C-alpha positions as CSV (number, residue, x, y, z in Angstrom):
1,X,37.7,4.0,-16.8
2,X,38.4,2.7,-13.3
3,X,39.1,5.4,-10.7
4,X,37.8,4.0,-7.3
5,X,37.8,0.9,-5.2
6,X,34.9,-1.5,-5.4
7,X,32.2,-1.2,-2.8
8,X,28.6,-2.1,-2.1
9,X,25.7,0.3,-2.4
10,X,22.1,0.2,-1.1
11,X,20.9,1.9,-4.3
12,X,18.3,-0.3,-6.0
13,X,15.9,0.1,-8.8
14,X,13.0,-1.3,-10.9
15,X,12.5,-1.7,-14.6
16,X,9.6,0.3,-16.0
17,X,7.8,0.6,-19.4
18,X,10.5,2.1,-21.6
19,X,12.3,3.2,-18.4
20,X,14.0,2.6,-15.1
21,X,13.4,3.8,-11.6
22,X,16.2,4.1,-9.1
23,X,16.1,4.7,-5.3
24,X,19.0,6.0,-3.3
25,X,19.3,7.0,0.4
26,X,17.7,10.4,0.0
27,X,16.4,10.6,-3.6
28,X,14.3,8.6,-6.0
29,X,14.3,9.1,-9.8
30,X,12.7,7.6,-12.9
31,X,13.8,8.0,-16.5
32,X,11.6,7.2,-19.4
33,X,12.3,7.2,-23.1
34,X,9.6,9.4,-24.7
35,X,8.0,8.6,-28.1
36,X,10.2,11.4,-29.7
37,X,13.4,9.7,-28.4
38,X,14.1,12.1,-25.6
39,X,14.7,10.9,-22.1
40,X,12.4,12.3,-19.5
41,X,13.8,12.4,-15.9
42,X,11.7,13.0,-12.8
43,X,13.2,12.9,-9.3
44,X,11.8,13.4,-5.8
45,X,13.0,13.4,-2.2
46,X,12.2,10.4,-0.1
47,X,9.9,11.4,2.8
48,X,10.8,11.2,6.5
49,X,8.6,8.1,6.8
50,X,11.6,6.1,5.6
51,X,13.5,7.1,8.8
52,X,10.9,5.8,11.2
53,X,12.2,3.2,13.7
54,X,10.1,0.4,12.2
55,X,11.7,1.0,8.8
56,X,15.1,0.4,10.3
57,X,14.5,-2.3,12.9
58,X,15.8,-5.7,11.8
59,X,13.1,-8.3,10.9
60,X,10.4,-5.7,11.2
61,X,11.5,-3.3,8.5
62,X,11.2,-6.0,5.7
63,X,7.5,-6.0,5.5
64,X,7.1,-2.2,5.6
65,X,9.9,-1.6,3.1
66,X,8.4,-4.2,0.8
67,X,4.9,-2.6,0.8
68,X,6.4,0.8,0.2
69,X,8.5,-0.5,-2.7
70,X,5.4,-2.1,-4.2
71,X,3.3,1.0,-4.0
72,X,6.1,3.3,-5.3
73,X,7.0,0.8,-8.0
74,X,3.5,0.6,-9.3
75,X,3.1,4.4,-9.3
76,X,6.2,4.7,-11.4
77,X,5.1,1.9,-13.7
78,X,1.8,3.7,-14.4
79,X,3.7,7.0,-15.0
80,X,6.1,5.3,-17.3
81,X,3.2,3.8,-19.3
82,X,1.7,7.3,-19.7
83,X,5.0,9.0,-20.6
84,X,6.1,6.3,-23.1
85,X,2.8,6.7,-25.0
86,X,1.5,3.3,-24.1
87,X,-1.7,4.6,-22.6
88,X,-2.4,6.8,-25.6
89,X,-3.1,3.7,-27.6
90,X,-6.4,3.1,-25.8
91,X,-9.2,5.5,-25.1
92,X,-10.1,5.7,-21.4
93,X,-13.4,4.0,-20.6
94,X,-16.4,5.6,-18.9
95,X,-15.4,4.1,-15.5
96,X,-11.9,5.4,-15.8
97,X,-13.1,8.8,-16.7
98,X,-15.5,8.7,-13.7
99,X,-12.7,7.7,-11.4
100,X,-10.5,10.5,-12.7
101,X,-13.2,13.0,-12.1
102,X,-13.9,11.8,-8.6
103,X,-10.4,11.3,-7.3
104,X,-8.4,13.8,-9.4
105,X,-4.7,13.8,-8.4
106,X,-5.3,11.1,-5.9
107,X,-6.3,8.6,-8.6
108,X,-2.7,7.2,-9.1
109,X,-2.2,6.7,-5.3
110,X,-5.6,4.9,-4.9
111,X,-5.1,2.7,-8.0
112,X,-1.5,1.9,-6.8
113,X,-2.8,0.8,-3.3
114,X,-5.6,-1.2,-4.9
115,X,-3.2,-2.9,-7.4
116,X,-0.9,-3.9,-4.5
117,X,-3.8,-5.3,-2.5
118,X,-5.1,-7.3,-5.5
119,X,-1.6,-8.4,-6.4
120,X,-0.9,-9.5,-2.8
121,X,-4.2,-11.5,-2.8
122,X,-3.4,-13.2,-6.0
123,X,0.1,-14.1,-4.8
124,X,-1.2,-15.5,-1.6
125,X,-3.8,-17.5,-3.5
126,X,-1.2,-18.9,-5.9
127,X,1.8,-19.4,-3.7
128,X,0.2,-19.9,-0.2
129,X,-3.3,-21.4,-0.6
130,X,-2.9,-23.4,-3.8
131,X,0.2,-25.5,-2.8
132,X,-1.4,-26.3,0.6
133,X,-4.6,-27.3,-1.0
134,X,-2.9,-29.5,-3.6
135,X,-0.7,-31.3,-1.0
136,X,-3.7,-31.5,1.3
137,X,-5.5,-33.6,-1.3
138,X,-2.9,-36.4,-0.6
139,X,-4.5,-36.8,2.8
140,X,-3.2,-39.9,4.7
141,X,-1.2,-41.0,1.7
142,X,1.7,-39.0,3.1
143,X,1.8,-39.4,6.9
144,X,4.8,-37.2,7.7
145,X,4.1,-33.5,8.2
146,X,7.7,-32.6,7.2
147,X,7.4,-34.5,4.0
148,X,4.1,-32.7,3.2
149,X,5.8,-29.4,3.9
150,X,8.7,-30.4,1.6
151,X,6.2,-31.4,-1.2
152,X,4.4,-28.1,-0.7
153,X,7.7,-26.3,-1.1
154,X,8.5,-28.1,-4.3
155,X,5.0,-27.2,-5.7
156,X,5.4,-23.6,-4.6
157,X,8.8,-23.1,-6.3
158,X,7.7,-25.0,-9.4
159,X,4.7,-22.6,-9.8
160,X,7.0,-19.6,-9.3
161,X,9.5,-20.7,-11.9
162,X,6.8,-21.7,-14.3
163,X,5.1,-18.3,-13.9
164,X,8.4,-16.4,-14.6
165,X,9.1,-18.7,-17.6
166,X,5.7,-17.9,-19.1
167,X,5.8,-14.2,-18.4
168,X,9.3,-13.9,-19.9
169,X,8.0,-15.1,-23.3
170,X,5.6,-12.1,-23.7
171,X,7.0,-9.5,-26.1
172,X,6.0,-6.5,-23.9
173,X,7.6,-8.0,-20.8
174,X,10.7,-9.1,-22.7
175,X,11.5,-5.4,-23.3
176,X,10.8,-4.5,-19.7
177,X,13.3,-7.3,-18.7
178,X,15.9,-5.6,-21.0
179,X,15.5,-2.4,-18.9
180,X,15.8,-4.7,-15.9
181,X,19.2,-5.8,-17.2
182,X,20.2,-2.2,-17.8
183,X,19.3,-1.3,-14.2
184,X,21.5,-4.2,-12.8
185,X,24.4,-3.4,-15.1
186,X,24.4,0.3,-14.1
187,X,24.4,-0.5,-10.4
188,X,27.2,-3.0,-11.0
189,X,29.3,-0.4,-12.8
190,X,28.7,2.1,-10.0
191,X,29.7,-0.5,-7.4
192,X,32.8,-1.3,-9.4
193,X,33.9,2.3,-9.0
194,X,33.7,3.1,-12.7
195,X,32.3,6.2,-14.5
196,X,28.8,5.7,-15.6
197,X,29.2,5.5,-19.3
198,X,27.6,3.2,-21.9
199,X,31.0,1.8,-22.7
200,X,31.7,0.9,-19.0
201,X,28.3,-0.4,-18.3
202,X,27.9,-2.6,-21.4
203,X,30.2,-5.4,-20.3
204,X,28.9,-5.5,-16.7
205,X,26.9,-8.5,-15.4
206,X,23.1,-8.2,-15.7
207,X,22.7,-10.4,-12.6
208,X,22.7,-8.8,-9.1
209,X,22.2,-10.5,-5.7
210,X,19.8,-7.8,-4.4
211,X,17.3,-8.3,-7.3
212,X,13.6,-8.5,-6.5
213,X,13.6,-11.9,-8.2
214,X,16.2,-13.2,-5.8
215,X,14.2,-11.7,-2.9
216,X,11.0,-13.5,-3.9
217,X,12.9,-16.8,-4.2
218,X,14.4,-16.4,-0.7
219,X,10.9,-15.6,0.6
220,X,9.7,-18.9,-0.8
221,X,12.6,-20.9,0.7
222,X,12.2,-19.2,4.1
223,X,8.5,-19.9,4.0
224,X,9.1,-23.6,3.5
225,X,11.3,-23.7,6.6
226,X,9.0,-21.5,8.8
227,X,5.7,-23.1,7.6
228,X,7.1,-26.6,8.3
229,X,6.0,-26.2,12.0
230,X,2.4,-25.3,11.0
231,X,-0.3,-27.9,11.5
232,X,-1.6,-30.1,8.6
233,X,-4.6,-31.2,10.7
234,X,-6.7,-28.7,8.8
235,X,-5.8,-27.2,5.4
236,X,-7.9,-24.1,6.0
237,X,-6.3,-23.5,9.4
238,X,-2.8,-24.1,7.8
239,X,-3.5,-21.5,5.1
240,X,-4.8,-19.0,7.7
241,X,-1.7,-19.4,10.0
242,X,0.6,-19.1,7.0
243,X,-1.0,-15.8,6.0
244,X,-0.5,-14.5,9.6
245,X,3.1,-15.6,9.6
246,X,3.9,-13.9,6.3
247,X,5.3,-10.7,7.9
248,X,7.8,-12.9,9.8
249,X,8.8,-14.7,6.6
250,X,9.3,-11.4,4.7
251,X,11.3,-9.9,7.5
252,X,13.7,-12.9,7.7
253,X,14.1,-12.9,3.8
254,X,14.7,-9.2,3.8
255,X,17.6,-9.5,6.3
256,X,19.1,-12.4,4.3
257,X,19.1,-10.6,1.0
258,X,20.3,-7.4,2.5
259,X,23.3,-9.2,4.1
260,X,24.0,-11.1,0.8
261,X,24.0,-7.8,-1.1
262,X,26.6,-6.3,1.2
263,X,29.0,-9.2,1.6
264,X,30.9,-11.5,-0.7
265,X,31.9,-14.8,0.8
266,X,31.2,-18.5,0.2
267,X,28.0,-18.4,2.3
268,X,26.5,-15.3,0.5
269,X,27.5,-16.7,-2.9
270,X,25.7,-19.9,-2.1
271,X,22.6,-18.1,-0.9
272,X,22.6,-15.8,-4.0
273,X,23.2,-18.5,-6.6
274,X,19.6,-19.7,-7.1
275,X,18.3,-16.2,-7.4
276,X,21.0,-15.2,-9.8
277,X,20.1,-18.3,-11.9
278,X,16.5,-17.2,-12.0
279,X,17.5,-13.8,-13.3
280,X,18.2,-15.5,-16.6
281,X,14.4,-15.4,-16.9
282,X,13.8,-11.9,-15.6
283,X,16.7,-10.0,-17.2
284,X,17.8,-9.6,-20.8
285,X,20.7,-7.9,-22.3
286,X,19.9,-4.2,-23.0
287,X,20.9,-2.1,-25.9
288,X,22.8,1.1,-25.6
289,X,19.7,3.3,-25.6
290,X,18.3,1.4,-22.7
291,X,21.6,1.8,-20.8
292,X,21.4,5.5,-21.4
293,X,18.0,5.6,-19.7
294,X,19.4,3.6,-16.7
295,X,22.3,6.1,-16.4
296,X,19.8,9.0,-16.4
297,X,17.8,7.5,-13.6
298,X,20.9,6.6,-11.6
299,X,22.6,10.0,-11.6
300,X,20.1,11.9,-9.5
301,X,20.1,9.4,-6.6
302,X,23.9,9.0,-6.1
303,X,24.7,10.6,-2.7
304,X,27.1,13.5,-2.6
305,X,29.3,11.8,0.0
306,X,30.3,8.1,-0.1
307,X,29.3,6.4,3.0
308,X,25.7,7.6,2.8
309,X,24.8,4.5,0.8
310,X,23.4,2.7,3.8
311,X,21.1,5.5,5.0
312,X,17.9,3.5,4.2
């Protein structure tokens, strides 16, 4: 049932294992479908760190918010695996037991930070170093630096799309992508000013301009433009300079997707179109039980007063 005008919200989320995490201006919440069929909901207040100047300053906030989102997202992913019963399928090894004994409650935080660092290293290797190395093999066959940068960009985006296509074929990931679709549909229903019910959410689009998939694609496109000025005289030097310039690239991409998520005009629709197309790979249509989980994670993070949506 429609009862309000449409609007844009800053509330975002992430698909988990048998669950969804949502983040609002003041609260975070995660809902997970337990093995017995019940929905477990856990919510917490966002710390004051999110209000620091560098978390709000344009072009600077992007890098800090991205790291925070990755760490928080991984913690929630680990918790969802435990709550959904996935971790019960395997007996912890000696090393895992030793870590748990040494680190105690800090284990999840340490593992989350380690996972983000390793993941970042792999992403840099795959999407920064490898394309530069492959194009660098062409040597003097391609004299133009701009043409080399364009070829590098083509390789980079091709690797990204291929990676998503391969991952989307995994059975376990396919179900996570269904929860991803439920997350997007629920946010779309809320932005449409409709009551959050399964019936209202079911027909909503599973594609959203502020999706992480769209953000990563924009990062790649921005990196092609920014890195076009970096020297090709030395591939090693080029890779090093590109790594140093990554915070700038992420900062620019963050501002672009934030603007696109808040405005609807020909420019933002053109910017969002490629990312929305890629979401055909990273989102699937959810069933009603998955939508119920998304609703449960959304409810605790909705601010009491409209207008507080942009607080973070």
